[in-house]
DRENPA-3360 file (N, C-alpha, C; in nm, 2 decimals, always signed):
BEGIN
1 = MKRFILYG = -0.45/-1.25/-3.23/-0.44/-1.34/-3.12/-0.35/-1.27/-3.01 ~ -0.24/-1.21/-3.06/-0.15/-1.14/-2.96/-0.22/-1.02/-2.90 ~ -0.30/-0.95/-2.97/-0.38/-0.84/-2.92/-0.47/-0.89/-2.81 ~ -0.54/-1.00/-2.83/-0.63/-1.06/-2.74/-0.56/-1.10/-2.61 ~ -0.44/-1.16/-2.62/-0.36/-1.20/-2.50/-0.31/-1.07/-2.43 ~ -0.27/-0.97/-2.50/-0.23/-0.85/-2.44/-0.34/-0.78/-2.36 ~ -0.46/-0.78/-2.43/-0.58/-0.72/-2.36/-0.61/-0.80/-2.24 ~ -0.61/-0.93/-2.24/-0.64/-1.01/-2.12/-0.54/-0.99/-2.01;
9 = FLLFISLA = -0.41/-0.97/-2.04/-0.31/-0.95/-1.94/-0.33/-0.81/-1.88 ~ -0.36/-0.71/-1.96/-0.39/-0.57/-1.91/-0.51/-0.57/-1.82 ~ -0.61/-0.64/-1.86/-0.74/-0.65/-1.78/-0.71/-0.72/-1.65 ~ -0.63/-0.82/-1.65/-0.59/-0.89/-1.52/-0.51/-0.80/-1.43 ~ -0.42/-0.72/-1.48/-0.34/-0.63/-1.40/-0.43/-0.52/-1.35 ~ -0.52/-0.47/-1.43/-0.61/-0.37/-1.38/-0.70/-0.42/-1.27 ~ -0.76/-0.54/-1.28/-0.84/-0.59/-1.18/-0.76/-0.62/-1.05 ~ -0.64/-0.67/-1.06/-0.56/-0.69/-0.94/-0.53/-0.56/-0.87;
17 = HAQNDFAK = -0.50/-0.46/-0.95/-0.47/-0.32/-0.89/-0.59/-0.27/-0.82 ~ -0.71/-0.29/-0.88/-0.84/-0.24/-0.82/-0.86/-0.32/-0.69 ~ -0.84/-0.45/-0.69/-0.86/-0.53/-0.57/-0.76/-0.49/-0.46 ~ -0.63/-0.46/-0.49/-0.53/-0.41/-0.39/-0.57/-0.28/-0.34 ~ -0.62/-0.19/-0.42/-0.67/-0.06/-0.37/-0.78/-0.07/-0.27 ~ -0.88/-0.16/-0.31/-0.99/-0.18/-0.22/-0.95/-0.24/-0.09 ~ -0.86/-0.34/-0.09/-0.80/-0.41/+0.03/-0.74/-0.31/+0.12 ~ -0.66/-0.22/+0.06/-0.59/-0.11/+0.14/-0.70/-0.02/+0.21;
25 = QLSDAALK = -0.80/+0.02/+0.13/-0.90/+0.10/+0.19/-0.98/+0.03/+0.30 ~ -1.01/-0.10/+0.29/-1.08/-0.17/+0.39/-0.99/-0.18/+0.52 ~ -0.86/-0.21/+0.49/-0.76/-0.22/+0.60/-0.76/-0.08/+0.68 ~ -0.75/+0.02/+0.61/-0.74/+0.16/+0.67/-0.87/+0.19/+0.74 ~ -0.99/+0.15/+0.69/-1.12/+0.17/+0.75/-1.12/+0.09/+0.88 ~ -1.07/-0.03/+0.89/-1.07/-0.11/+1.01/-0.98/-0.05/+1.11 ~ -0.86/+0.00/+1.07/-0.77/+0.06/+1.17/-0.83/+0.19/+1.23 ~ -0.91/+0.26/+1.15/-0.97/+0.38/+1.21/-1.07/+0.35/+1.32;
33 = LTIQKVNY = -1.13/+0.23/+1.30/-1.23/+0.19/+1.41/-1.17/+0.17/+1.54 ~ -1.04/+0.14/+1.55/-0.97/+0.12/+1.68/-0.96/+0.24/+1.76 ~ -0.98/+0.36/+1.70/-0.97/+0.49/+1.77/-1.10/+0.51/+1.86 ~ -1.21/+0.45/+1.81/-1.34/+0.47/+1.88/-1.36/+0.38/+1.99 ~ -1.40/+0.43/+2.11/-1.43/+0.34/+2.22/-1.56/+0.27/+2.20 ~ -1.56/+0.14/+2.21/-1.68/+0.06/+2.19/-1.69/-0.05/+2.30 ~ -1.80/-0.05/+2.37/-1.82/-0.16/+2.47/-1.88/-0.28/+2.40 ~ -1.83/-0.40/+2.44/-1.88/-0.52/+2.38/-2.03/-0.54/+2.43;
41 = DPSYFTIP = -2.12/-0.55/+2.33/-2.26/-0.57/+2.36/-2.33/-0.65/+2.26 ~ -2.36/-0.78/+2.29/-2.42/-0.87/+2.19/-2.57/-0.86/+2.19 ~ -2.63/-0.76/+2.25/-2.78/-0.74/+2.26/-2.84/-0.73/+2.12 ~ -2.96/-0.77/+2.11/-3.05/-0.75/+1.99/-3.09/-0.61/+1.99 ~ -3.07/-0.54/+1.88/-3.12/-0.41/+1.86/-3.21/-0.40/+1.74 ~ -3.32/-0.32/+1.75/-3.40/-0.29/+1.63/-3.34/-0.17/+1.57 ~ -3.30/-0.18/+1.44/-3.23/-0.08/+1.37/-3.30/-0.04/+1.24 ~ -3.27/+0.08/+1.19/-3.33/+0.12/+1.06/-3.27/+0.03/+0.95;
49 = YPNGDIPS = -3.34/+0.03/+0.83/-3.30/-0.04/+0.71/-3.33/+0.04/+0.59 ~ -3.23/+0.05/+0.50/-3.10/+0.00/+0.50/-3.01/+0.10/+0.58 ~ -2.88/+0.06/+0.58/-2.77/+0.14/+0.65/-2.80/+0.16/+0.80 ~ -2.87/+0.06/+0.86/-2.89/+0.07/+1.00/-2.77/+0.03/+1.08 ~ -2.75/+0.08/+1.20/-2.64/+0.05/+1.29/-2.69/+0.05/+1.43 ~ -2.63/-0.03/+1.51/-2.66/-0.02/+1.66/-2.59/+0.10/+1.71 ~ -2.61/+0.14/+1.84/-2.54/+0.26/+1.89/-2.39/+0.25/+1.87 ~ -2.33/+0.36/+1.83/-2.19/+0.37/+1.79/-2.09/+0.33/+1.90;
57 = DRGVCTDV = -2.14/+0.33/+2.03/-2.05/+0.30/+2.14/-2.07/+0.15/+2.18 ~ -2.14/+0.07/+2.10/-2.17/-0.07/+2.13/-2.13/-0.15/+2.01 ~ -2.11/-0.28/+2.03/-2.08/-0.37/+1.92/-2.01/-0.50/+1.96 ~ -2.00/-0.59/+1.86/-1.94/-0.72/+1.87/-1.85/-0.73/+1.75 ~ -1.79/-0.85/+1.73/-1.70/-0.87/+1.62/-1.75/-0.84/+1.49 ~ -1.88/-0.88/+1.46/-1.94/-0.86/+1.33/-1.95/-0.71/+1.30 ~ -1.98/-0.63/+1.41/-1.99/-0.49/+1.38/-1.87/-0.42/+1.33 ~ -1.75/-0.47/+1.37/-1.62/-0.42/+1.32/-1.62/-0.44/+1.16;
65 = VIRAYRSL = -1.66/-0.55/+1.12/-1.66/-0.58/+0.97/-1.77/-0.50/+0.90 ~ -1.89/-0.49/+0.96/-2.00/-0.41/+0.91/-1.96/-0.27/+0.90 ~ -1.90/-0.21/+1.00/-1.87/-0.07/+1.00/-1.75/-0.03/+0.91 ~ -1.66/-0.12/+0.90/-1.55/-0.10/+0.80/-1.60/-0.10/+0.66 ~ -1.68/-0.19/+0.62/-1.74/-0.19/+0.49/-1.83/-0.07/+0.47 ~ -1.91/-0.04/+0.57/-2.00/+0.08/+0.55/-1.93/+0.20/+0.52 ~ -1.81/+0.22/+0.58/-1.73/+0.34/+0.56/-1.68/+0.35/+0.41 ~ -1.69/+0.23/+0.34/-1.66/+0.23/+0.20/-1.78/+0.22/+0.11;
73 = SIDLQKEV = -1.90/+0.26/+0.17/-2.03/+0.26/+0.10/-2.08/+0.13/+0.07 ~ -2.04/+0.02/+0.14/-2.10/-0.11/+0.12/-2.18/-0.15/+0.25 ~ -2.31/-0.16/+0.23/-2.40/-0.19/+0.34/-2.43/-0.34/+0.35 ~ -2.35/-0.40/+0.44/-2.37/-0.55/+0.46/-2.50/-0.58/+0.52 ~ -2.57/-0.49/+0.59/-2.70/-0.52/+0.64/-2.79/-0.54/+0.52 ~ -2.79/-0.46/+0.42/-2.87/-0.47/+0.30/-2.83/-0.59/+0.22 ~ -2.69/-0.60/+0.19/-2.64/-0.71/+0.11/-2.68/-0.85/+0.16 ~ -2.66/-0.87/+0.29/-2.69/-1.00/+0.35/-2.84/-1.02/+0.36;
81 = YEDIKINF = -2.91/-0.92/+0.39/-3.06/-0.94/+0.40/-3.12/-0.97/+0.26 ~ -3.07/-0.90/+0.16/-3.12/-0.93/+0.03/-3.09/-1.07/-0.02 ~ -2.97/-1.12/+0.02/-2.93/-1.25/-0.02/-3.00/-1.36/+0.06 ~ -3.02/-1.33/+0.18/-3.10/-1.43/+0.27/-3.24/-1.44/+0.22 ~ -3.30/-1.32/+0.19/-3.44/-1.32/+0.14/-3.46/-1.41/+0.03 ~ -3.37/-1.42/-0.07/-3.38/-1.50/-0.19/-3.33/-1.64/-0.16 ~ -3.24/-1.66/-0.07/-3.17/-1.79/-0.05/-3.18/-1.84/+0.09 ~ -3.29/-1.82/+0.16/-3.31/-1.84/+0.30/-3.26/-1.98/+0.34;
89 = KKYPNKWG = -3.29/-2.08/+0.26/-3.25/-2.22/+0.30/-3.10/-2.25/+0.29 ~ -3.03/-2.16/+0.22/-2.88/-2.18/+0.20/-2.80/-2.13/+0.32 ~ -2.87/-2.06/+0.41/-2.81/-2.00/+0.53/-2.83/-2.09/+0.65 ~ -2.74/-2.08/+0.75/-2.76/-2.16/+0.87/-2.89/-2.13/+0.94 ~ -2.95/-2.24/+0.99/-3.08/-2.23/+1.06/-3.05/-2.26/+1.21 ~ -2.97/-2.18/+1.27/-2.93/-2.20/+1.41/-3.01/-2.13/+1.51 ~ -3.10/-2.04/+1.47/-3.17/-1.95/+1.56/-3.32/-1.97/+1.55 ~ -3.37/-2.07/+1.48/-3.51/-2.10/+1.48/-3.59/-2.00/+1.41;
97 = LSKPDKNI = -3.54/-1.92/+1.32/-3.61/-1.82/+1.24/-3.68/-1.89/+1.12 ~ -3.80/-1.83/+1.09/-3.87/-1.88/+0.97/-3.86/-1.78/+0.85 ~ -3.80/-1.67/+0.88/-3.78/-1.57/+0.77/-3.66/-1.48/+0.81 ~ -3.61/-1.41/+0.71/-3.49/-1.32/+0.74/-3.53/-1.21/+0.85 ~ -3.43/-1.16/+0.92/-3.44/-1.05/+1.01/-3.34/-0.95/+0.98 ~ -3.38/-0.84/+0.93/-3.29/-0.73/+0.88/-3.22/-0.66/+1.00 ~ -3.26/-0.69/+1.12/-3.20/-0.63/+1.24/-3.07/-0.71/+1.29 ~ -3.07/-0.84/+1.26/-2.96/-0.92/+1.32/-2.89/-1.01/+1.22;
105 = DHRRVPNL = -2.95/-1.05/+1.11/-2.89/-1.15/+1.02/-2.74/-1.12/+0.99 ~ -2.71/-0.99/+0.96/-2.58/-0.95/+0.92/-2.48/-0.95/+1.04 ~ -2.53/-0.95/+1.16/-2.45/-0.95/+1.28/-2.42/-1.08/+1.33 ~ -2.44/-1.19/+1.25/-2.41/-1.33/+1.30/-2.30/-1.38/+1.21 ~ -2.19/-1.43/+1.27/-2.07/-1.48/+1.20/-2.11/-1.59/+1.10 ~ -2.19/-1.69/+1.14/-2.22/-1.79/+1.04/-2.29/-1.74/+0.91 ~ -2.37/-1.64/+0.93/-2.44/-1.58/+0.82/-2.34/-1.50/+0.73 ~ -2.25/-1.43/+0.79/-2.14/-1.36/+0.71/-2.06/-1.46/+0.64;
113 = MTFFSRNG = -2.02/-1.57/+0.70/-1.94/-1.67/+0.64/-2.01/-1.72/+0.51 ~ -2.14/-1.75/+0.53/-2.22/-1.80/+0.41/-2.23/-1.69/+0.30 ~ -2.25/-1.57/+0.34/-2.26/-1.46/+0.25/-2.13/-1.44/+0.17 ~ -2.02/-1.44/+0.24/-1.89/-1.42/+0.18/-1.86/-1.54/+0.09 ~ -1.89/-1.66/+0.13/-1.87/-1.78/+0.05/-1.95/-1.77/-0.08 ~ -2.07/-1.72/-0.07/-2.16/-1.71/-0.19/-2.13/-1.60/-0.28 ~ -2.08/-1.49/-0.22/-2.06/-1.36/-0.30/-1.92/-1.31/-0.31 ~ -1.83/-1.37/-0.24/-1.69/-1.32/-0.24/-1.60/-1.42/-0.29;
121 = QVKAISGN = -1.47/-1.41/-0.25/-1.37/-1.50/-0.29/-1.33/-1.58/-0.17 ~ -1.35/-1.71/-0.17/-1.31/-1.80/-0.06/-1.16/-1.83/-0.08 ~ -1.08/-1.80/+0.02/-0.94/-1.81/+0.02/-0.89/-1.93/+0.10 ~ -0.77/-1.97/+0.08/-0.72/-2.09/+0.15/-0.71/-2.07/+0.30 ~ -0.74/-2.17/+0.37/-0.71/-2.17/+0.52/-0.58/-2.25/+0.54 ~ -0.48/-2.18/+0.59/-0.35/-2.25/+0.61/-0.28/-2.19/+0.73 ~ -0.17/-2.25/+0.76/-0.08/-2.20/+0.87/+0.03/-2.11/+0.81 ~ +0.02/-2.07/+0.68/+0.12/-1.99/+0.62/+0.08/-1.84/+0.63;
129 = TDDYKPGD = +0.16/-1.77/+0.70/+0.13/-1.62/+0.72/+0.11/-1.55/+0.59 ~ +0.19/-1.59/+0.48/+0.18/-1.52/+0.35/+0.05/-1.53/+0.28 ~ -0.04/-1.62/+0.33/-0.17/-1.64/+0.27/-0.27/-1.54/+0.31 ~ -0.24/-1.47/+0.42/-0.33/-1.37/+0.48/-0.29/-1.23/+0.45 ~ -0.37/-1.16/+0.38/-0.33/-1.03/+0.33/-0.42/-0.92/+0.38 ~ -0.38/-0.80/+0.39/-0.47/-0.69/+0.44/-0.59/-0.68/+0.35 ~ -0.71/-0.66/+0.42/-0.83/-0.66/+0.35/-0.90/-0.80/+0.35 ~ -0.83/-0.90/+0.39/-0.90/-1.03/+0.40/-0.98/-1.04/+0.53;
137 = IVCWNLGG = -1.09/-1.12/+0.52/-1.17/-1.14/+0.64/-1.14/-1.29/+0.69 ~ -1.12/-1.30/+0.82/-1.09/-1.43/+0.88/-1.19/-1.46/+0.98 ~ -1.24/-1.59/+0.99/-1.33/-1.63/+1.09/-1.26/-1.75/+1.17 ~ -1.30/-1.75/+1.30/-1.24/-1.85/+1.39/-1.35/-1.92/+1.46 ~ -1.31/-2.04/+1.51/-1.39/-2.11/+1.61/-1.32/-2.09/+1.74 ~ -1.38/-2.03/+1.84/-1.31/-2.00/+1.97/-1.32/-2.12/+2.06 ~ -1.40/-2.22/+2.02/-1.42/-2.34/+2.11/-1.57/-2.35/+2.14 ~ -1.62/-2.47/+2.15/-1.76/-2.48/+2.18/-1.86/-2.42/+2.07;
145 = NITHIGIV = -1.81/-2.42/+1.95/-1.89/-2.36/+1.84/-1.92/-2.21/+1.86 ~ -1.83/-2.14/+1.93/-1.84/-2.00/+1.94/-1.76/-1.94/+1.82 ~ -1.82/-1.87/+1.73/-1.75/-1.82/+1.62/-1.71/-1.67/+1.64 ~ -1.61/-1.63/+1.56/-1.55/-1.50/+1.57/-1.51/-1.45/+1.43 ~ -1.50/-1.32/+1.41/-1.46/-1.27/+1.28/-1.38/-1.14/+1.30 ~ -1.28/-1.12/+1.20/-1.20/-1.00/+1.21/-1.14/-0.97/+1.07 ~ -1.08/-0.85/+1.06/-1.02/-0.81/+0.93/-0.87/-0.80/+0.94 ~ -0.80/-0.86/+0.85/-0.65/-0.85/+0.84/-0.62/-0.71/+0.79;
153 = VDKKSADG = -0.53/-0.65/+0.86/-0.49/-0.51/+0.83/-0.34/-0.50/+0.80 ~ -0.31/-0.38/+0.75/-0.17/-0.36/+0.70/-0.08/-0.31/+0.81 ~ -0.08/-0.38/+0.92/+0.01/-0.35/+1.03/+0.07/-0.49/+1.07 ~ +0.20/-0.50/+1.07/+0.27/-0.62/+1.10/+0.28/-0.64/+1.25 ~ +0.30/-0.77/+1.29/+0.32/-0.81/+1.43/+0.46/-0.75/+1.47 ~ +0.49/-0.75/+1.60/+0.61/-0.70/+1.65/+0.73/-0.77/+1.59 ~ +0.72/-0.90/+1.56/+0.83/-0.97/+1.50/+0.84/-0.96/+1.35 ~ +0.74/-0.88/+1.29/+0.73/-0.86/+1.15/+0.70/-0.98/+1.06;
161 = KRYQIVHN = +0.64/-1.08/+1.12/+0.62/-1.21/+1.05/+0.48/-1.22/+1.00 ~ +0.38/-1.15/+1.05/+0.24/-1.16/+1.00/+0.17/-1.03/+1.02 ~ +0.06/-1.02/+0.94/-0.03/-0.90/+0.96/-0.12/-0.92/+1.08 ~ -0.16/-0.81/+1.14/-0.24/-0.81/+1.26/-0.39/-0.81/+1.22 ~ -0.47/-0.82/+1.32/-0.62/-0.83/+1.30/-0.68/-0.71/+1.38 ~ -0.79/-0.65/+1.31/-0.88/-0.56/+1.39/-1.00/-0.64/+1.41 ~ -1.04/-0.65/+1.54/-1.16/-0.73/+1.58/-1.21/-0.68/+1.71 ~ -1.32/-0.74/+1.76/-1.37/-0.71/+1.89/-1.41/-0.84/+1.95;
169 = IGAGQVLE = -1.32/-0.89/+2.04/-1.35/-1.01/+2.11/-1.39/-0.99/+2.26 ~ -1.42/-0.87/+2.29/-1.47/-0.84/+2.42/-1.41/-0.71/+2.48 ~ -1.30/-0.67/+2.42/-1.23/-0.55/+2.47/-1.25/-0.43/+2.38 ~ -1.35/-0.43/+2.30/-1.37/-0.32/+2.20/-1.30/-0.35/+2.07 ~ -1.31/-0.25/+1.98/-1.25/-0.26/+1.85/-1.10/-0.23/+1.86 ~ -1.02/-0.34/+1.85/-0.88/-0.33/+1.88/-0.79/-0.40/+1.77 ~ -0.67/-0.36/+1.77/-0.57/-0.42/+1.68/-0.49/-0.52/+1.76 ~ -0.48/-0.64/+1.71/-0.40/-0.74/+1.79/-0.33/-0.84/+1.69;
177 = DCLFDFKI = -0.23/-0.90/+1.74/-0.15/-1.00/+1.67/-0.21/-1.14/+1.72 ~ -0.32/-1.18/+1.65/-0.40/-1.30/+1.70/-0.44/-1.39/+1.59 ~ -0.38/-1.38/+1.47/-0.42/-1.45/+1.35/-0.43/-1.60/+1.38 ~ -0.33/-1.66/+1.45/-0.33/-1.80/+1.47/-0.36/-1.84/+1.61 ~ -0.43/-1.75/+1.69/-0.46/-1.78/+1.83/-0.57/-1.88/+1.84 ~ -0.66/-1.89/+1.74/-0.77/-1.98/+1.74/-0.78/-2.06/+1.61 ~ -0.87/-2.16/+1.61/-0.88/-2.24/+1.49/-0.95/-2.15/+1.38 ~ -0.88/-2.13/+1.27/-0.94/-2.06/+1.15/-1.04/-2.15/+1.08;
185 = IGHYFYKK = -1.16/-2.10/+1.06/-1.27/-2.18/+0.99/-1.32/-2.11/+0.86 ~ -1.27/-1.99/+0.84/-1.31/-1.92/+0.72/-1.21/-1.81/+0.68 ~ -1.19/-1.79/+0.55/-1.09/-1.69/+0.50/-1.15/-1.64/+0.37 ~ -1.17/-1.51/+0.36/-1.25/-1.46/+0.25/-1.19/-1.32/+0.20 ~ -1.22/-1.29/+0.08/-1.21/-1.15/+0.03/-1.34/-1.11/-0.03 ~ -1.39/-1.00/+0.01/-1.52/-0.95/-0.05/-1.51/-0.81/-0.09 ~ -1.54/-0.79/-0.21/-1.55/-0.65/-0.27/-1.68/-0.66/-0.36 ~ -1.78/-0.58/-0.32/-1.90/-0.58/-0.39/-1.88/-0.55/-0.54;
193 = SVD = -1.94/-0.63/-0.62/-1.94/-0.60/-0.77/-2.01/-0.47/-0.80 ~ -1.97/-0.40/-0.90/-2.03/-0.28/-0.94/-2.16/-0.32/-1.02 ~ -2.27/-0.26/-0.98/-2.40/-0.30/-1.04/-2.41/-0.23/-1.18;
% end
């Protein structure tokens, strides 16, 4: 029995360490994106599948998340499309589609929220800065049902009280202290399971 408890404890520590390593890598990947100049562009693009991307100098908030994950060899275009294909009715039907669209589904915040809820870890939504860790994904309602998404990164605010966000809210891929600027509607951690 003691051996089983020790094994369980060691497995828990090992999994926590792996999650922290991944979170740090995702945070670093997001921060690297802020170096690249990107114009805000919500246009529909036809892109290759899998691993398709819109032009590298274009993007919206979802593209920040997609590109950060892609740099860690996780293709959210493929992951989201495959999940929607099997579970189409479980995803929002806000765009009048009758089938999945591999060009755009992963570039829509409500779809990413559904995907992360179904395949990742749903974390608490709170006003406590300690609940938001580097590598977390946060979604907001900007008002009027306009949604937004960003990545919590390992850079603190000027007052040292909270982690900052890498996102694109119109000014390109930037680092900002904006965690509580809008109503938080989603908080997730996603690390693809090893197949």
